[in-house]
N, C-alpha and C positions, 0 to 999 in steps of 0.2 A: 504494500500499500504505499502511495505516495505521502509523505509527511511533510512535504514542503509547505510553507506558510500560505496561506490564502489572503489575498488583497483585493478590494473592490475599489474600482475607480469610475466615477461618472465623467461622461465626456460631453462635448458640446455640439457634436454631430458625429454620424457615421463615417464622415471623411476622416476622422483621426484614426481610425482602424484601416489597414490596406486592404482593398479589395479582395486579393486573395485570402488573406487571414479571415475575413469575415465569411467569405463563402465556404472557407475549409469547415466552418461550424454551423453554417445556417441550414443546410438540408437541401433537398431539392425542389421544395416549395418556391415559386418565383417571387412572391410577395417579400419573403424574408431575406432575399438575396441584397447584397449590397448595392447593386445597380438600381434596384426598384426604391429602396428608401432613400438613396442618394438622389434619385430623380426628383422624389418628392419634396426634399430640401432646395435643391438647386433651381427646380421650376417656381418657388414660391408657394406652392400648395401647402407645405408647413414651414413653420419658422415665424419670424418676426410678423406681428400682424395678424396671425391666422388663429391663435390660441391653441396652437400645436407647437411646443417648443422641444426640439429633441434635446434628451438627456440619456444616451444610450449608457448602460452599464456594462462594463467589461471587468471581468472577474480572473484574476491571475493566481496559477498555484506556482509560487516561486516566480520565476522570469516567464513562464509558459502562460499564454492566453488560453484560458479553461472553458470560458463560458461568457456568452454576451446575451443581453435582454435588450430588445428593442422598447426603450421607454421615453415618455413624452410628459412633459408639465402642461396640463389643460387648464384653461380658463373658462371652459363652458363644457357641454356634454354632447355637442354634434358631432356627427360622423363616427359614432361609436358603435351603434346598433345594439348596444345594451344599455337600457333606459333607466336611468337614475334621476329624472328630473324631480320626482316626488321625495327622494333623499335631499336634493338641494333645497327645495322649498321648506322641508322640514328644517333644516339647518337655518334659513334665512328666518323663519318665524320665530326661532329661538334666539336670534339675535347673534348667530354665529356664520362664518364664512365657510362655504362648502368648496369654494375654488380660492385658489388653486389646488388641483389634485393630480396625483400621478397615475398613469396609466401605461402599461406594459402592453403593447397592441401594435397591429399595423393599421395607420390611419385609413379610414374608408373603406375598410376590407373586413367584413364579416366572415372570415373564413378561420376554421379551426386548424390551429397547428401547435407547434413548439413556440413556448415562449423563452425557455431555457435553451438557448442555442449552443450545443455542445458537439457538434460533428455526429458521427454515428451512434455515439455512446448517449446514455442518459447521464444527466449531471450526478456526481457523486452525492450523498447525503450532506457532506459537509460543504461543498460547493453551493448546493441548492438553499441551504439554511443561511450560508453567509450571505448569498444575494438576496434572499428575503429580508433578513435582517438589516441589511444596508439599504434597501429600498425604504422600509419602514423607518429608520434612523433619518434618511434624507427627507422624508416627509416630514417628520416633526422638527428637524433643524431649519427647514426651508418655509414653515408655514403652510404645507399642504395638508388638507383635512384627512385625506386617504389614499389608499393605494387599491388599484384596481387592474387585474390581469384578465384580459378580454379574450373569447374564443381560445381557451387553453385545450390543448388535446387531453386524452384521457390520464394519460402518464403523468403530464404536468398538474393536472387537477388533483391528483393524489398527493403528489410531492408537496404542492401548496397546502393542501389541507393538513398535512402532517406539519408544516410550517407555522399554522395558526390563522390560515385563510379561510372565509367562509365561502360555500360554494353556492353559486346561483346557477340554475338549469333553464335553457330555452330550447328552442328546436328548429330546425329549419327542414326543407324537402330536398332530398338527394335522388338522383337517377342512377341506378345500378344495372350494368349488364351482366346478365348470368351466363351468356354464352352466345347471344344473338349475333348473326352475322350480317344482317341488313334491316332496314327501316321495318319492312313486311314481318319480318320475324317479331321485332318489338311489337307492331299492332297486333298480330295474332295472339300475343299472350294477354290483351286486354279484353275485357268485357265487352260484348257486343255495342252497347251505347256509347262507351268510351272511344272504342275503335272509329265507329260512325262520326262522332264529333270531331274527332282529329282530322279525319279525310274530309269533312265538310270544311273545316278552317283552312287546311292546305289548299283545297281547291279554290277557295275564295280568293287567295292571294295570287294563286296561278292564274286564275280568270283575269285578275286585274293587271296581268302582264308583268308583274314582278318577277325578276330573274336574280339569282345570287352569285356572288364571286367571293373566294375566300383569299386573304392577303397575309403572307407570314414573311418573315426575314427579309430579304432584299426586296420584296416586292411592297413593303411597307414605305411608301413615299411620302414627302411633305403634302404634297397635293391631297393625297387620300387623308391625312391627319386633319387638313383645313376642313375637309368636307364633314369628317365626323366630328370634328369639335362643334361645327354649326348644328348637326343633329342633335348633340348632346345638350348644348345650351337651350335650343329650342324646346327641347322635351322637359328640361329643368324648368324653363319659365313657365311652359304650360302648368305645371302642376305646383308651381310656387316654391320649389325646393331651392337649395343652396348650391350654386356651383363650386364646388370644394377644389376641383381641378383646374389649373391654369391651362391654357394653349401649349406652354413649353413643356409641361410634364409629357404630353403625348409624345411629342419629337423626341425627347430623351428616353422613355421606354422603348419607343421604336427603333431607336440606334443601339441601346445597350442591354435590355433585357431579353434573356433567352424565352421562348415559349409565348411570345406575343400573337394572338390570332384574332384579325379583324374580319367580320363578315358583314359584307354591304349589299344591299338590295337596292336594285334598279329598275324602273319603269319607263319605257321608251328612252332608254339611255341616260336618263336623269336618276341621281339618288333619291331614294324614298325612305331608306331605313339603313341602320347600321347597329352591329353590336360588338362589344369589345371582351375578349377572352384571353384568359391565360391556361397554359397547360404544363404540366410536368409528365413523366412516364407513364402514369397511371390515371390522371385527373384532368378534366377540364373545369375551370372556374369562369363562370358568368359574372362580368362586373359592371359595365355600363351600356346603355343602349340609347338610341334616339330615332326620332322619325319626324317626317315632314308632311307624310300623307294620312288620311283618316282611312285606312283601307280595313274592312273587317278581317280579323285574324293575323294582322300584320306583327303585332306584338310577340304572338304565341309562335308564329313561323319564324322570325328573325331571332328571337331570344332562346326558344326551345329546340324546335324541330330541326332548324338547320343545325344547332348544336349537337343533337343526338346524332343526326346524319354524320357530323365531324366525328364523332366518338366511334360510331361504328366503322367508320373508314380508316381510322387510325389506331384501332384496337385499345382505346381507352377504356377503363372498367369502370368509371365513377363520373358524373356531371355534377356539380354543385352550382346551382344556378342563382346563389344569392340568398338574401334574407327574406323572410315572410313568404305570403303567397299561398293560402290555403288552395287556390286553384291549381296549384301545380300537382296536387293528390290525383285528381281525375286523369291527369296526362302522365301516370307511371311513376312521378316522383314520390318517395316514400319518407316518412318523418323520422328524423335524426336528431338526437340530443346535441346540445351545445353547452358549453360550459364557460362561466367567468368566476373569477375567486376575488375576495373584497376584504379589505382591512380598513375600519375607520378609528381615528385616533381618540376620538371621544367615547369613553367606556359606555355611557348611557346610550348614545346613537346606535355604537355596536351591538347591543344588546337589543335595542329595538328592530334593527336589521336583521338579526337573527332569528328573531321571533317572526319578521315578515318573510324571510327565506324560508323557514320552516314550512311555514302555509304555502307559499307560492310553489316551492319545489314539489309538495306534495299534490297540489292541483295540476301541476305540468306531467306528473306521472301518469295521473288519471286521464289527462287529454292525449297524450301518447297512447296509452292502450287503447282508447275509443278511436283515433285516428288509424291505429293498425288494424282494426276489427272493420274498416271500410276501404280496404285493398281495392283498388280498380281493376287487378288481374283476375282472370278467369279461375274458377275452381278447378282444382285438378280433376281429370276425367277418372 
């Protein structure tokens, strides 16, 4: 066992860790790579004025970099997809400041994964405890009310529970391929009403003359990002949402991040819809989309069915289409639990949150059981 002393250092940017050293620990998921996180910083999507101030944690065992944590100081709760607004209001009502807080997460990315980045290994118990203690100490020393680890995988969830953090359970809908080789195979596995509905939705888009193109790697040109950004902004404006990402972010990920997949829909040669995905060796991740035309079924075709086609063509086993969306269930996306871990410095509020989580987590388990009883797939013959 390595007995070298453990040291924790908080940095001001992922740029303070060399790219190769970061990526040696980050694992295969594209969002945890140095290039993705640095693109957020360099494009101004996080950093000064955004409420997301990078404070990544580097953990050293002796002189060796043993672990990394993507950490941010937050002055609001936007862009997290784990909603704690009620906790913030309770603090305010009590005359206390909930912000700033510390958040270990990938900004604007509700994708489960590692938050202790340690390469192929899991963090040793001493490394994990040292990191958890360092982040809590950092919160208390800098006036942060709390620490939140968002969308932790199952192993990090258990590690953080042992370190004294409280678990919050949520859920998303994920598509899995049990061995289908074509879209027809996938449809055949669904119940008749679900199958007919998907065929109808796809036919509506095809009858409107929409045709799709997939762009990856060198095919991702600046002119494409110009078009996609217009689609992204138009859809955000339509729904009154916040445009977290700057135009420069898309140029940077297109040039630097492996696994970027852009699917664009055209009608009469003009772009009408687009969706941005990321992939690794096993999984496709749906992130952003936009549209300029009000065509029935366009959202489902662009964001789901084209992505399923891509997974089938490239042998990917799973498709995570993003947060929320019970409408995904009828299209073959099954519920999957998500986790976040929380610690509040104020003992009374920690007790109140623990009581809330006890009841919320129990309710979520019942919801998951009920959703799993309404599978869209045909009963085995």
